[in-house]
C-alpha positions, 0 to 999 in steps of 0.5 A, a space after each residue: 119402525 116398531 109398528 111397521 114390524 108388527 104389521 109385517 108380522 101380522 101380514 105374514 101370519 095371515 098369508 101363512 094361515 091362508 096358505 095352510 087353509 088353501 093347501 089343506 082344502 086342496 088335499 081334502 079335495 084331491 083325497 076325496 077325488 082319489 077315493 072315487 077312483 081307488 075304492 071301486 077298484 078295491 071293491 071289485 078285487 075284494 068281491 073277486 075273493 067271495 062266492 057269488 052268494 056273498 057278493 049278492 048279500 054283502 057286496 060292501 063287506 070285506 072278504 075276511 075269509 077269501 076264496 080262490 074258486 073264482 080265479 080257478 073258474 076264470 081259467 077253467 070255465 071261461 078260458 081267460 088265459 087265452 083271451 089274455 094272450 089275444 089281448 096282449 098280442 093285439 094291444 102290444 102289436 098296435 102300440 109298436 106299429 103306432 109308435 113306429 109309423 107315428 114316430 116317423 111321420 112326426 119326425 118328418 112333420 116336425 123337422 122338415 119344411 115343405 109345401 102342404 105341411 099346414 094342410 096335412 096338420 089340418 087334415 090330421 086335426 080334422 080326423 080327430 073329430 070323426 067318430 069311430 062309428 062312422 068308419 065301421 062299415 067301410 073298414 069291415 067291408 075292407 077286412 072281409 075282402 082281405 080275409 082279415 076278419 077274425 084274425 089278429 090283424 083284423 083288429 090290429 090294423 083298425 086300431 093302429 089307424 085309429 090311434 095313429 093321428 093322436 100319436 103323430 100329433 103328440 110326438 111331433 109337438 115334442 120333437 119340434 122342441 129338440 134344438 136344431 144344433 143337435 141335428 146339425 151336429 149329427 150331420 157333421 158327424 156323418 149321420 143320415 136321416 135314418 140314423 139321426 132318427 134312431 140315434 138322436 130323436 128316438 132316445 131324446 123323445 122317450 118321454 113322449 113315446 112312453 106317454 103315447 104308448 100308455 094311451 094307445 095301449 089302454 085304448 086298444 086293450 079296452 076297445 070293446 066296440 071293435 072287438 065285438 065286430 072284427 074279432 068275434 070268434 073264441 080263438 081270437 077273442 080279446 079279454 074285453 069281449 070275454 067280459 061281455 060273454 060272461 055277463 050274458 052266459 054267467 050273468 048270475 055269477 057275480 064273483 066270477 065277473 068281479 074276478 074277470 074284471 080284476 084280471 083285466 085291469 092288471 096289465 094296464 096297471 103293470 104297464 102304467 107303473 113301468 112308464 109312469 115317470 115319463 108320462 107327465 114330462 112327455 105330455 107337458 114338454 111339447 105343450 110348453 115349448 112348442 
């Protein structure tokens, strides 16, 4: 019995050492990877508190004596506040329309059985393979005919259409996991289809709605390609298009550019922090059970 006990102790010790080594290596890799994401953000914010000369001469040095002149110029010289409002209005409007239309479509596709359902899913998946560049000309001509170019709706409608397929498929995958018994109980309580969607499916599906909203918001907020084509006037110009103007008009003012980029990132971080707890659950729930 004693040799067996000694062998078991040695085996446990080896497993423990391997586990510790593997865990340490994993944390080292994850830490190194996180630094590749965190440090560029720190570098941009740090340089936003330097004048352009210091950014050129010592861009990697820490701004021990921060200056706010770049932030003042961002609001006075390039009117970044107006671009902020434009971006937030168009991005949040896109998110609202995508979640509303995508949620309704996902509810129908996930809870109803009808002829052609598989065909619709196939078409939706196929549309994900179509690049946005292929639709620019017909979309632009349509916006011209409807007088929507250089308006908020001229960017909201194309971005809604571009993100709707993704949101519908993700939300439908989650809603398909909701037990049928909840639906039957709601029918017994006298709920119609709209009431069931609003009172049962939307509250239960909050994690996937949050996950879809953060992705749609980021894609709409950072969509420089569509912004340059569909809304190129200053009164409706979003903030990502403003960054392009800074690089051409104020190309030598690197402090101002760093400030504009820093201000551009803030809304995305705020939105992510508010709904981050829902993202992982929303992305994995439907994939595991669906």
